[in-house]
LOKOL-775524 format. One record per residue (C-alpha): z negated, x, y; residue number from 1; chain; residue in three letters. Coordinates in steps of 0.001 Angstrom, whole numbers. Each point is the difference from the previous one (the first is absolute). Example, Ala and Ser with C-alpha at 12.3 -4.5 7.8 and 13.67 -1.06 7.14 Angstrom:
<lumtis>
LUMTI       zz       xx       yy    i  ch   aa
LUMTI    -7800    12300    -4500    1   A  ALA
LUMTI      660     1370     3440    2   A  SER
</lumtis>
This chain:
<lumtis>
LUMTI       zz       xx       yy    i  ch   aa
LUMTI    -5708  -118162  -117603    1   A  MET
LUMTI      148      489    -4086    2   A  GLN
LUMTI    -2242     3217     -833    3   A  THR
LUMTI    -3281     1408      839    4   A  LEU
LUMTI     -305     3966      218    5   A  PHE
LUMTI    -3125     1877      251    6   A  PHE
LUMTI     -617     3458      688    7   A  ASP
LUMTI    -3030     1209    -2104    8   A  PHE
LUMTI    -2086     2618     1433    9   A  ASP
LUMTI    -1666    -1495     3159   10   A  GLY
LUMTI     1416    -3152     -370   11   A  THR
LUMTI    -1467    -1449    -3161   12   A  LEU
LUMTI    -2905     2371     -786   13   A  VAL
LUMTI    -2412     1957     2361   14   A  ASP
LUMTI     1575     3438     -784   15   A  SER
LUMTI      774     1651     3180   16   A  GLU
LUMTI    -3815      712      276   17   A  THR
LUMTI     -123      460    -3768   18   A  PHE
LUMTI     2901     2735      358   19   A  HIS
LUMTI    -1066     1311     3279   20   A  ALA
LUMTI    -3374     1032    -1648   21   A  ASN
LUMTI     1248     1691    -2742   22   A  ASN
LUMTI     2653     2057     1870   23   A  TRP
LUMTI    -2795     1061     2370   24   A  SER
LUMTI    -2193     1148    -2966   25   A  THR
LUMTI     2896     1730    -1819   26   A  TYR
LUMTI     1307     1693     3165   27   A  LEU
LUMTI    -3303     1275      803   28   A  ALA
LUMTI       18     2239    -3242   29   A  THR
LUMTI     2820     2105     1986   30   A  TYR
LUMTI    -2217       62     3158   31   A  GLY
LUMTI     2240    -2870     1810   32   A  VAL
LUMTI    -1868    -2663     2037   33   A  THR
LUMTI     1552    -3111     -146   34   A  LEU
LUMTI    -2088    -3152      619   35   A  THR
LUMTI      548    -3388    -1378   36   A  ALA
LUMTI     1061    -1707     3469   37   A  ASP
LUMTI     2636     2861      770   38   A  ASP
LUMTI     1734     -869    -3604   39   A  PHE
LUMTI      -71    -3649      862   40   A  ILE
LUMTI     1381      591     3212   41   A  GLU
LUMTI     2955     2472     -914   42   A  TYR
LUMTI      215       43    -3743   43   A  TYR
LUMTI     -418    -3598    -1112   44   A  ALA
LUMTI     3462    -1106    -1819   45   A  GLY
LUMTI     1016     3750     -395   46   A  VAL
LUMTI      812      959    -3519   47   A  THR
LUMTI    -1842     2759    -1413   48   A  TRP
LUMTI     2490     2754     -580   49   A  PRO
LUMTI      624     -404     4027   50   A  LYS
LUMTI    -3791      321      569   51   A  ILE
LUMTI     -328     2687    -2159   52   A  ALA
LUMTI     2801     2366     1544   53   A  LYS
LUMTI    -1229    -1129     3430   54   A  HIS
LUMTI    -3335     1886     -692   55   A  PHE
LUMTI     1427     2724    -1971   56   A  ILE
LUMTI     2268     1052     3026   57   A  ASP
LUMTI    -2596     -664     2642   58   A  SER
LUMTI    -2517     2078    -1628   59   A  TYR
LUMTI     1903     2209    -1951   60   A  GLN
LUMTI    -1778    -1215    -3137   61   A  LEU
LUMTI      438     2232    -3288   62   A  ASN
LUMTI     1092    -2945    -2204   63   A  VAL
LUMTI     3141    -1987     -601   64   A  ASP
LUMTI      536    -3885      490   65   A  VAL
LUMTI      129     -695    -3450   66   A  VAL
LUMTI    -3215     1456     -732   67   A  THR
LUMTI    -1691    -1805     2941   68   A  ILE
LUMTI     1269    -3511    -1056   69   A  THR
LUMTI     -953      657    -3509   70   A  THR
LUMTI    -3195      838      892   71   A  GLU
LUMTI     -298    -2918     2526   72   A  MET
LUMTI     1261    -2618    -2935   73   A  GLU
LUMTI    -2545     1353    -2101   74   A  ALA
LUMTI    -3009     -269     2440   75   A  LEU
LUMTI     1665    -3353      901   76   A  THR
LUMTI     -481    -1354    -3441   77   A  ASP
LUMTI    -3286     1322     -658   78   A  ALA
LUMTI    -1295    -1954     3031   79   A  LYS
LUMTI     1818    -2976     -659   80   A  ILE
LUMTI    -2080     -118    -3442   81   A  ARG
LUMTI    -2984      762     1778   82   A  GLN
LUMTI        3    -2549     2569   83   A  GLN
LUMTI     3414    -1928      410   84   A  GLY
LUMTI     1751     -987     3145   85   A  ILE
LUMTI     -897    -2965     1483   86   A  PRO
LUMTI     2517    -3191     1020   87   A  ALA
LUMTI      447     -438     3436   88   A  LEU
LUMTI    -1467    -3384     1717   89   A  PRO
LUMTI     2212    -2874     -850   90   A  GLY
LUMTI     2353     1613    -2046   91   A  VAL
LUMTI    -1061    -1557    -3369   92   A  ASP
LUMTI      -45    -3531     1497   93   A  ALA
LUMTI     3901      777      961   94   A  VAL
LUMTI     1024     1291    -3338   95   A  LEU
LUMTI    -1617    -2936    -1687   96   A  GLN
LUMTI     1525    -2724     2336   97   A  ALA
LUMTI     3410     1694     -100   98   A  PHE
LUMTI      482     1045    -3608   99   A  SER
LUMTI     2096    -1961    -2266  100   A  GLY
LUMTI     1654    -1710     3197  101   A  LYS
LUMTI     1305     2832     2138  102   A  VAL
LUMTI     1709     2902    -2128  103   A  PRO
LUMTI    -2016     3019     1203  104   A  MET
LUMTI      214     3707     -869  105   A  ALA
LUMTI    -2009     3024     1195  106   A  VAL
LUMTI     2248     2550     1856  107   A  VAL
LUMTI    -1908     3000      154  108   A  THR
LUMTI      599     3874     1103  109   A  GLY
LUMTI    -2687      867    -2559  110   A  ALA
LUMTI      163      978    -3835  111   A  PRO
LUMTI      742    -2882    -2114  112   A  ARG
LUMTI    -2812      771    -2480  113   A  ASP
LUMTI    -2816      341     2574  114   A  TYR
LUMTI     1144    -3252     1641  115   A  VAL
LUMTI      184    -1857    -3274  116   A  GLU
LUMTI    -3402     1113    -1209  117   A  GLY
LUMTI    -1777    -1304     3220  118   A  VAL
LUMTI     1934    -3323     -137  119   A  LEU
LUMTI    -1217     -458    -3684  120   A  LYS
LUMTI    -3661      656     1199  121   A  LEU
LUMTI       39    -2586     2540  122   A  HIS
LUMTI     1762    -2368    -2047  123   A  GLY
LUMTI     3117     -449     1517  124   A  TRP
LUMTI     2926     1850    -1792  125   A  LEU
LUMTI     1208    -3037    -1633  126   A  ASP
LUMTI      175    -2040     3142  127   A  LEU
LUMTI     2978     2198     1155  128   A  PHE
LUMTI     3680     -211    -1330  129   A  ASP
LUMTI      428     3684      545  130   A  GLN
LUMTI    -1290     3536     1183  131   A  VAL
LUMTI     2331     2295     1869  132   A  PHE
LUMTI     -864     3552      610  133   A  SER
LUMTI     1277     2327     2453  134   A  GLY
LUMTI     -438     2691    -2308  135   A  TYR
LUMTI     2840    -1632    -1787  136   A  GLU
LUMTI     2535      206     2437  137   A  VAL
LUMTI     2113     2655     1996  138   A  VAL
LUMTI    -2103       -9     2943  139   A  ASN
LUMTI    -3546    -1493      350  140   A  ASN
LUMTI    -1571    -1795     3417  141   A  LYS
LUMTI     1080     -156     2548  142   A  PRO
LUMTI     3329       64    -1127  143   A  SER
LUMTI     1406    -3598    -1139  144   A  PRO
LUMTI      887      806    -3564  145   A  ASP
LUMTI    -2929    -1402    -1602  146   A  VAL
LUMTI      304    -3382     1750  147   A  TYR
LUMTI     3660       11     -553  148   A  LEU
LUMTI     -430      540    -3832  149   A  GLN
LUMTI    -2735    -2676        0  150   A  ALA
LUMTI     2651    -2442     1502  151   A  CYS
LUMTI     2678      555    -2543  152   A  GLN
LUMTI    -2528     -208    -2735  153   A  ALA
LUMTI    -1257    -3332     1312  154   A  MET
LUMTI     3595    -1157      636  155   A  LYS
LUMTI     -600     -901     3547  156   A  ILE
LUMTI     1400     1101     3643  157   A  GLN
LUMTI    -2577     2123     2015  158   A  PRO
LUMTI      128    -2992     2696  159   A  ASP
LUMTI    -1675    -2367    -2951  160   A  GLN
LUMTI    -3008     1890     -296  161   A  ALA
LUMTI    -3174      999     1755  162   A  VAL
LUMTI    -1999     3478     -285  163   A  ALA
LUMTI    -3272      495      780  164   A  ILE
LUMTI     -906     3519     1076  165   A  GLU
LUMTI    -3105     1824     1308  166   A  ASP
LUMTI     1288     3032     1369  167   A  SER
LUMTI     2852     1099     2557  168   A  ARG
LUMTI     1763     2029    -3054  169   A  THR
LUMTI      107    -3116    -1962  170   A  GLY
LUMTI     1173    -2170     2967  171   A  LEU
LUMTI     2897     2510      670  172   A  GLN
LUMTI      955      -91    -3678  173   A  SER
LUMTI       48    -3966       48  174   A  ALA
LUMTI     1856     -463     3252  175   A  LYS
LUMTI     2308     2479     -755  176   A  SER
LUMTI     1082    -2210    -3001  177   A  ALA
LUMTI      348    -2715     2596  178   A  ASP
LUMTI    -3080    -2127    -1620  179   A  ILE
LUMTI    -2240    -1964     2244  180   A  TYR
LUMTI    -3380     1795     -113  181   A  CYS
LUMTI    -3528     -652      733  182   A  LEU
LUMTI    -2363     2615      906  183   A  LEU
LUMTI    -3831     -454    -1082  184   A  ILE
LUMTI    -2343     3062      977  185   A  ASN
LUMTI    -3673     -242      898  186   A  ALA
LUMTI     -314     3474      748  187   A  HIS
LUMTI     3032     1052     2182  188   A  GLN
LUMTI     1221    -1296     3352  189   A  SER
LUMTI     3042    -2559     -627  190   A  LEU
LUMTI     1253      465     3325  191   A  THR
LUMTI     3657     1153      540  192   A  ALA
LUMTI     1527     -668    -3301  193   A  THR
LUMTI     2992    -1630     -941  194   A  ASN
LUMTI    -1805    -2142    -2574  195   A  ALA
LUMTI     1201    -4051      163  196   A  ASP
LUMTI    -3912     -653     -109  197   A  HIS
LUMTI    -3012     1794       41  198   A  THR
LUMTI    -3647     -540    -1048  199   A  PHE
LUMTI    -3153     1463     -974  200   A  PHE
LUMTI     -616    -1616    -3067  201   A  SER
LUMTI     1581    -1989    -2804  202   A  MET
LUMTI    -2264    -2855      809  203   A  VAL
LUMTI     1363     -370     3551  204   A  GLU
LUMTI     4012      415    -1501  205   A  ALA
LUMTI     -458    -2447    -2743  206   A  LYS
LUMTI      873    -3073     2138  207   A  PRO
LUMTI     3253     1536      928  208   A  LEU
LUMTI     1018     1038    -3373  209   A  LEU
LUMTI     -691    -3632     -890  210   A  THR
LUMTI     1918    -1373     2677  211   A  SER
LUMTI     3227     2610     -915  212   A  LEU
LUMTI     -363     -757    -3627  213   A  PHE
LUMTI     -727    -4264      335  214   A  LYS
LUMTI     3057    -1416    -1535  215   A  ASN
LUMTI     -504     2386    -3309  216   A  LYS
LUMTI    -3841     -893      -73  217   A  LEU
LUMTI      962    -3640      588  218   A  LEU
LUMTI     2479      -61    -2878  219   A  PHE
LUMTI    -1862     1721    -2088  220   A  GLU
LUMTI    -2842    -2164      287  221   A  THR
LUMTI     1793    -3270     -523  222   A  VAL
</lumtis>
């Protein structure tokens, strides 16, 4: 294995709960009830335009997709400034251990500005070689486009990469690109997936990652 790809939301930071609470608060202004648990179960990893369209169609909301996504981006930005988004357990240790030894990139379905802003807040942005956003390809996750773009830019074949995802949407994207994928999620059931391995935290996954990239880690250490 040559390169390590990380999803962002729900993989590096505990943003699924963060976004769930924000969407719940926002949709309540339109009289729509959405619990945080339901958001995490059904909408984690789904792009915001798709979420917006679903609720517009399901509840006949008198608003358009662009308005909802724009207002949600503003709400999210304000909440990040107020409280930030916490890192998930074990993430910082993995990033610090692998950075400079294994080429790493963030491959996300989220907008670039949002992702890079949060990475900067955690001091992680410089640890990655590149950030790839699904908003900058023809088809966002669950299509494989953003992963295929990442492989091309990083000059590797898909079978030389390892992807870490937290949602079935992201998992489908990585596997459709023929990339070896670890699914790490503390909130959802990990059964009945086509992930190559499943874990409940990055802490649990670190030994396997170390094994997969052992040769590169040893080479860079010498």
